[in-house]
N, C-alpha and C positions, 0 to 999 in steps of 0.2 A: 182369247184372241186367236190362238192357233187352231181352235176347233172349228171355227166358222169358215175360215179361209183368209186369203190375203185381201187386203183392201185395195181397190183399184184406184189409180191416180185420176184426179179430176182433169178433164180436158177443157181448154180455154180456146175458143175459136175467135181470134181477133181479126176483124176486117177493118182496115183503115178507112177513115171517112172520105178522103179525097183520092182514093186509089181506084183507077179504072182498069179492070182486068181485061187483058186481051185474050185470055183463054189458055195461054201456054202453061204458066206455072206462077206460083206466088213468089214474090221476091223475098218473102220471109221464110220460105221453106229451107230447112236445114238439110244439107247434103254435101258430101265430099266432092270436090271437083273432078276426081278421077273415077268415081263410081261407075260411070257409064262405060268405061274402058275395061273394067275388071270383070273377070268371070267368077271370082270367089266371093263377090258381094251379092247378097240377095238371099232368097229363101232356099237354104240347103236342108235336105232331109237327114238330120243326124250327123254324127261324127264321120261316118264312112263317106257320106256325100261330100262333106267339106274337104276330106283328103283327096277324093277323086277329082274334084274341080281344081284344087290347088295343084295336084300333080299334072293335070292336063294343061293348066296355065304355065307351069314350069317347062313342060315339054314343048309347048308351042313357042314360047319366047325365050329360048336358051341363047345366051350370049357367051361364046367360048372364051373371049378375052376377059370378060368380067368374072367368069368362073375361075379362071387361072389366077387372076389378080386376088380374088377372095381367098383362094387356097394359100397363096404365098403370104398374104397378110396374116392369116390364121396361124400358119407355121411359124412366122417370125414372132408373133405374140406368145405362142406356146414356148418357144425357145427362151424368150425373155423371162417368162414366168418360171421356167426351170432354172434359169440362172439366178433369179431372185431368191428362190427357195433353196439354192445351193445344191441342186440335184447333181449327182455324179454323172456327167455326160460321157465319161470314158467307156461306158458300156456300148456306145454306138460305134466306137472305133475298134479296129482289129488289133 
């Protein structure tokens, strides 16, 4: 089985009997509702291309308050984890 290659999936083209298409798109098409606004969705050429588009998207829509909030939440969770595993926090104090 591995020598010949991978088997391709069968495609099933369903067209409903009483559906009149207006040419825009099929109501049965699967797609995320935010795909049209994302730059990271689509055909990216390799891992480097994905990182470039993700970095450009991050630089374009940076929100300072959300970033600060995320850093504070992560810091609190790290401190709670350190307290749970009984890490000696006295090394942080003079």
